[in-house]
N, C-alpha and C positions, 0 to 999 in steps of 0.2 A: 510575504512569505506564506507558504502553505501552512494551514492550521494543522498542528500536530494532532489535535483532536480528530480532525477529519481523516487524516491518514491512518490513525490507529483505531478508529471506531470499528472498522470491520474485523480487526484482529482481536481486540480486547473483549468484545462482547458477542462473539459468534456471528460475524458478518451482519452487522446492522441490528443486533438485538433479536435475531430470530430465535435464539435460545437453545436449540437442540445442538448437541455436540456433533451429530452427523452432518449438520448444515455447515460446519466449520470449513469444509473443503468443497462445498458446492460452488457452482459457477461464480457469479459476481454478486457483490453486496448490493443492496438496494440503495443506490446513490442517485440523487436527482442530477439533472444537467448542470446546475449551478455548482454543486459540490464537485462533480467530475472536472468541470472547467477550472475551479480553484486549485484542485490537486494537480492537474496537468500543468497549469500555469506555473505553479511553484516548482514542480519537478523539471521544468524546462529552463529555469533560471539557475544562475550560479548558487551554490557550488555543485548542483546535481547535473545540469545540462543533459537531460535525457532525450531531448528532441522527439517528444511524443505528441501524437494527435489525440483528441478525445476518443476517437474510434479505436486507436491502437491501445490506449489505456483500458477502455471498456472490454476489449477482446483478450486481455491478459488472463492467463490461467491463475488460479489461486496461489500457486507457488511463486509465480512471477511477481504477484502483488506483495507477497511476504518479502521477497528479495528487495523490492523497492522500499518497503517500510524499514527493512534492515539497513539499507543505505542511508536513510534519514537518521536512524539511531546511531549508525557508525559516525556520522558527521557530528552528532551531539556527544557521543562517548566512544572513544577509540577502541574500547574492548569489544565492540560489536563488529569490528572490521574482520576479525578472524573467524566469525561464525559461518559455518557451512550449512546453508539452509537445506541442502539435500539430506544431510545427516540429522538435522534437528527435527525434520518432519518424519 
């Protein structure tokens, strides 16, 4: 299963620990190939079944990445199912 730490690392500490709030919505977090593969493999398995390639995941916009993280959170806690990411950002 995907490491929750890997999935939330870029949201919890400003995209990979870059620190600045303005970096929060910059392009992609600094993930290495192994980390991206682990995340994509987990998202492609049940219960998520996202059918993503590593390139598709890497090309996702920050809001799309947040939506993926929210799907993981919704699986863990149903209160996250009703969160509208468009309104939250």
